[in-house]
C-alpha atoms as a printed R data frame, in Angstrom:
    type eleno elety resid chain resno       x      y       z
1   ATOM     1    CA   MET     A     1  42.679 12.565 -60.989
2   ATOM     2    CA   ILE     A     2  39.164 11.442 -60.399
3   ATOM     3    CA   ASN     A     3  36.859 13.778 -58.654
4   ATOM     4    CA   LYS     A     4  35.234 11.749 -55.932
5   ATOM     5    CA   ARG     A     5  32.930 14.513 -55.042
6   ATOM     6    CA   THR     A     6  29.397 13.560 -55.811
7   ATOM     7    CA   LYS     A     7  26.679 15.967 -56.619
8   ATOM     8    CA   ALA     A     8  24.221 16.797 -53.867
9   ATOM     9    CA   PRO     A     9  20.944 14.992 -54.444
10  ATOM    10    CA   ARG     A    10  18.167 17.156 -55.761
11  ATOM    11    CA   GLY     A    11  14.880 17.246 -53.852
12  ATOM    12    CA   PHE     A    12  13.482 18.159 -50.489
13  ATOM    13    CA   THR     A    13  14.716 17.014 -47.169
14  ATOM    14    CA   LEU     A    14  12.479 15.273 -44.680
15  ATOM    15    CA   VAL     A    15  12.431 18.382 -42.478
16  ATOM    16    CA   GLU     A    16  11.294 20.589 -45.372
17  ATOM    17    CA   LEU     A    17   8.522 18.145 -46.226
18  ATOM    18    CA   MET     A    18   7.363 17.994 -42.599
19  ATOM    19    CA   ILE     A    19   7.252 21.800 -42.308
20  ATOM    20    CA   THR     A    20   5.313 22.043 -45.587
21  ATOM    21    CA   MET     A    21   2.813 19.428 -44.416
22  ATOM    22    CA   VAL     A    22   2.253 21.243 -41.104
23  ATOM    23    CA   ILE     A    23   1.651 24.519 -42.966
24  ATOM    24    CA   MET     A    24  -0.781 22.790 -45.373
25  ATOM    25    CA   ILE     A    25  -2.696 21.207 -42.474
26  ATOM    26    CA   VAL     A    26  -3.036 24.553 -40.692
27  ATOM    27    CA   VAL     A    27  -4.224 26.276 -43.901
28  ATOM    28    CA   GLY     A    28  -6.657 23.406 -44.628
29  ATOM    29    CA   LEU     A    29  -8.116 23.561 -41.126
30  ATOM    30    CA   ALA     A    30  -8.539 27.348 -41.368
31  ATOM    31    CA   ILE     A    31 -10.364 27.006 -44.685
32  ATOM    32    CA   GLY     A    32 -12.544 24.247 -43.203
33  ATOM    33    CA   VAL     A    33 -13.487 26.409 -40.229
34  ATOM    34    CA   VAL     A    34 -14.472 29.278 -42.548
35  ATOM    35    CA   ILE     A    35 -16.615 26.960 -44.700
36  ATOM    36    CA   VAL     A    36 -18.350 25.371 -41.703
37  ATOM    37    CA   ASP     A    37 -18.994 28.764 -40.106
38  ATOM    38    CA   GLY     A    38 -20.420 30.100 -43.374
39  ATOM    39    CA   GLN     A    39 -22.682 27.083 -43.731
40  ATOM    40    CA   THR     A    40 -23.881 27.415 -40.136
41  ATOM    41    CA   GLY     A    41 -24.696 31.086 -40.707
42  ATOM    42    CA   TRP     A    42 -26.540 30.235 -43.912
43  ATOM    43    CA   ASN     A    43 -28.589 27.522 -42.154
44  ATOM    44    CA   ASN     A    44 -29.512 29.897 -39.309
45  ATOM    45    CA   MET     A    45 -30.617 32.597 -41.754
46  ATOM    46    CA   TYR     A    46 -32.591 30.087 -43.833
47  ATOM    47    CA   ASP     A    47 -34.336 28.740 -40.723
48  ATOM    48    CA   ARG     A    48 -35.256 32.249 -39.567
49  ATOM    49    CA   LEU     A    49 -36.588 33.303 -42.969
50  ATOM    50    CA   ASN     A    50 -38.530 30.118 -43.611
51  ATOM    51    CA   SER     A    51 -39.798 29.374 -40.130
52  ATOM    52    CA   ASP     A    52 -43.463 28.734 -39.608
53  ATOM    53    CA   VAL     A    53 -44.052 32.139 -37.974
54  ATOM    54    CA   VAL     A    54 -42.700 33.938 -41.040
55  ATOM    55    CA   THR     A    55 -44.640 31.856 -43.564
56  ATOM    56    CA   ASP     A    56 -47.790 31.948 -41.394
57  ATOM    57    CA   GLY     A    57 -47.507 35.736 -41.167
58  ATOM    58    CA   TYR     A    58 -47.157 36.004 -44.932
59  ATOM    59    CA   VAL     A    59 -50.177 33.752 -45.546
60  ATOM    60    CA   ALA     A    60 -52.286 35.633 -42.984
61  ATOM    61    CA   ARG     A    61 -51.414 39.001 -44.500
62  ATOM    62    CA   LYS     A    62 -52.250 37.838 -48.024
63  ATOM    63    CA   LYS     A    63 -55.584 36.313 -46.942
64  ATOM    64    CA   PHE     A    64 -56.540 39.385 -44.909
65  ATOM    65    CA   ASP     A    65 -55.726 41.700 -47.821
66  ATOM    66    CA   ALA     A    66 -57.705 39.575 -50.305
67  ATOM    67    CA   VAL     A    67 -60.817 39.397 -48.110
68  ATOM    68    CA   MET     A    68 -60.734 43.083 -47.145
69  ATOM    69    CA   ARG     A    69 -60.202 44.274 -50.720
70  ATOM    70    CA   SER     A    70 -63.206 42.289 -51.954
71  ATOM    71    CA   ALA     A    71 -65.430 43.512 -49.096
72  ATOM    72    CA   SER     A    72 -68.128 46.097 -49.543
73  ATOM    73    CA   ARG     A    73 -67.031 49.565 -48.545
74  ATOM    74    CA   GLY     A    74 -68.502 50.877 -45.312
75  ATOM    75    CA   GLN     A    75 -70.139 47.614 -44.303
76  ATOM    76    CA   SER     A    76 -68.094 45.969 -41.599
77  ATOM    77    CA   LEU     A    77 -68.228 45.278 -37.886
78  ATOM    78    CA   VAL     A    78 -65.232 45.423 -35.561
79  ATOM    79    CA   ASP     A    79 -65.353 44.103 -32.001
80  ATOM    80    CA   GLY     A    80 -64.967 46.854 -29.397
81  ATOM    81    CA   ASP     A    81 -61.751 45.226 -28.180
82  ATOM    82    CA   GLY     A    82 -60.560 44.497 -31.722
83  ATOM    83    CA   ALA     A    83 -60.755 40.732 -31.182
84  ATOM    84    CA   TRP     A    84 -62.628 40.073 -34.442
85  ATOM    85    CA   ILE     A    85 -63.758 41.756 -37.622
86  ATOM    86    CA   GLU     A    86 -66.657 40.901 -39.905
87  ATOM    87    CA   VAL     A    87 -67.008 42.249 -43.439
88  ATOM    88    CA   TYR     A    88 -69.677 41.816 -46.066
89  ATOM    89    CA   SER     A    89 -69.291 41.247 -49.786
90  ATOM    90    CA   TYR     A    90 -71.045 40.311 -53.009
91  ATOM    91    CA   ALA     A    91 -71.299 36.643 -54.001
92  ATOM    92    CA   SER     A    92 -70.328 37.524 -57.582
93  ATOM    93    CA   PRO     A    93 -69.612 40.625 -59.663
94  ATOM    94    CA   SER     A    94 -73.151 40.463 -61.069
95  ATOM    95    CA   SER     A    95 -74.804 40.434 -57.602
96  ATOM    96    CA   ALA     A    96 -76.890 43.500 -56.795
97  ATOM    97    CA   VAL     A    97 -77.071 42.828 -53.058
98  ATOM    98    CA   VAL     A    98 -74.404 42.288 -50.439
99  ATOM    99    CA   ASP     A    99 -75.092 38.670 -49.548
100 ATOM   100    CA   ARG     A   100 -71.869 37.132 -48.115
101 ATOM   101    CA   TYR     A   101 -69.981 37.609 -44.895
102 ATOM   102    CA   SER     A   102 -66.406 36.894 -43.788
103 ATOM   103    CA   ARG     A   103 -65.248 37.010 -40.184
104 ATOM   104    CA   PHE     A   104 -61.663 36.888 -38.868
105 ATOM   105    CA   TYR     A   105 -61.159 35.811 -35.261
106 ATOM   106    CA   VAL     A   106 -58.607 34.008 -33.066
107 ATOM   107    CA   SER     A   107 -59.406 30.740 -31.336
108 ATOM   108    CA   ASP     A   108 -56.971 28.394 -29.539
109 ATOM   109    CA   GLY     A   109 -53.902 30.096 -31.017
110 ATOM   110    CA   ASP     A   110 -55.210 29.992 -34.605
111 ATOM   111    CA   LEU     A   111 -56.384 32.837 -36.814
112 ATOM   112    CA   ASN     A   112 -59.629 31.621 -38.377
113 ATOM   113    CA   LEU     A   113 -61.749 32.875 -41.250
114 ATOM   114    CA   GLU     A   114 -65.434 32.029 -41.087
115 ATOM   115    CA   TYR     A   115 -67.473 32.748 -44.198
116 ATOM   116    CA   GLY     A   116 -70.942 32.131 -45.538
117 ATOM   117    CA   GLN     A   117 -74.313 33.466 -46.627
118 ATOM   118    CA   LEU     A   118 -75.504 36.650 -44.941
119 ATOM   119    CA   ASP     A   119 -79.328 36.458 -45.067
120 ATOM   120    CA   PRO     A   120 -80.425 34.049 -43.779
121 ATOM   121    CA   ARG     A   121 -77.198 33.600 -41.884
122 ATOM   122    CA   ALA     A   122 -75.553 30.293 -42.856
123 ATOM   123    CA   THR     A   123 -71.895 29.418 -42.357
124 ATOM   124    CA   SER     A   124 -70.332 27.804 -45.428
125 ATOM   125    CA   GLY     A   125 -67.004 27.046 -43.780
126 ATOM   126    CA   VAL     A   126 -64.262 27.961 -41.365
127 ATOM   127    CA   ASP     A   127 -60.651 28.005 -42.557
128 ATOM   128    CA   THR     A   128 -57.612 28.141 -40.313
129 ATOM   129    CA   VAL     A   129 -55.484 30.887 -41.822
130 ATOM   130    CA   CYS     A   130 -52.452 30.399 -39.566
131 ATOM   131    CA   GLY     A   131 -51.312 29.053 -36.220
132 ATOM   132    CA   ASN     A   132 -48.924 30.174 -33.459
133 ATOM   133    CA   VAL     A   133 -51.015 33.314 -32.807
134 ATOM   134    CA   ILE     A   134 -50.391 34.950 -29.442
135 ATOM   135    CA   ASN     A   135 -52.145 38.256 -30.184
136 ATOM   136    CA   CYS     A   136 -54.321 39.686 -32.946
137 ATOM   137    CA   THR     A   137 -56.216 42.962 -33.033
138 ATOM   138    CA   PHE     A   138 -58.308 44.614 -35.706
139 ATOM   139    CA   LYS     A   139 -59.235 48.244 -36.035
140 ATOM   140    CA   GLN     A   140 -61.034 50.442 -38.518
141 ATOM   141    CA   VAL     A   141 -59.519 53.775 -39.541
142 ATOM   142    CA   GLY     A   142 -61.730 55.535 -42.061
143 ATOM   143    CA   THR     A   143 -62.074 53.219 -45.066
144 ATOM   144    CA   SER     A   144 -58.963 51.302 -44.060
145 ATOM   145    CA   THR     A   145 -58.948 48.194 -41.909
146 ATOM   146    CA   GLN     A   146 -55.829 47.186 -39.999
147 ATOM   147    CA   MET     A   147 -54.760 43.827 -38.573
148 ATOM   148    CA   THR     A   148 -51.889 43.552 -36.090
149 ATOM   149    CA   LEU     A   149 -50.918 39.909 -35.722
150 ATOM   150    CA   THR     A   150 -48.205 38.555 -33.410
151 ATOM   151    CA   LEU     A   151 -46.983 34.998 -33.942
152 ATOM   152    CA   ASP     A   152 -44.642 33.011 -31.683
153 ATOM   153    CA   ASN     A   153 -43.476 29.411 -32.118
154 ATOM   154    CA   GLY     A   154 -41.353 29.315 -28.961
155 ATOM   155    CA   THR     A   155 -38.081 30.172 -30.685
156 ATOM   156    CA   GLN     A   156 -39.036 33.134 -32.855
157 ATOM   157    CA   THR     A   157 -41.597 35.952 -32.660
158 ATOM   158    CA   ASN     A   158 -42.953 37.772 -35.689
159 ATOM   159    CA   THR     A   159 -45.367 40.716 -35.778
160 ATOM   160    CA   VAL     A   160 -47.282 41.415 -38.973
161 ATOM   161    CA   VAL     A   161 -49.192 44.630 -39.529
162 ATOM   162    CA   SER     A   162 -51.452 44.696 -42.551
163 ATOM   163    CA   SER     A   163 -53.779 47.424 -43.710
164 ATOM   164    CA   ALA     A   164 -56.317 47.158 -46.515
165 ATOM   165    CA   VAL     A   165 -58.903 49.425 -48.089
166 ATOM   166    CA   THR     A   166 -62.224 47.990 -49.225
167 ATOM   167    CA   HIS     A   167 -62.923 48.611 -52.890
168 ATOM   168    CA   ASN     A   168 -66.484 47.521 -53.645
169 ATOM   169    CA   GLN     A   169 -69.454 49.855 -53.297
């Protein structure tokens, strides 16, 4: 007697393949959403950390610290309202007389640094330290000078507080 029974074909049925494909599509979409969300979060963080108000604040703080630390101790003028500060320094390490001035002030939303010869008074230049300034105040506390600078570019606000002690006699 011949066995007419054939073996069942090996493999997956169409229904099994369709279910597997649906599961794979759902998993793929979930992974895609996680990746896109992670990338969006990364871009937002990068934009916040590297925005112009953050970099401008960093540059302003560094410039303020450098100028104040090279200034002559005890020889500075601060506006009564704290709108500007002027400090005096030596032209070179071998100078015996304080003969240079540097003045920080805000004009048209920019923090500016004016510098030049002290006597006779002659301005050598004016540098724009940073933009987007909405408020800046200076104050003197003992031998320390403090700058409080608030920057705003319309989407982000950053406040920088920097304090420096003059070192030169």
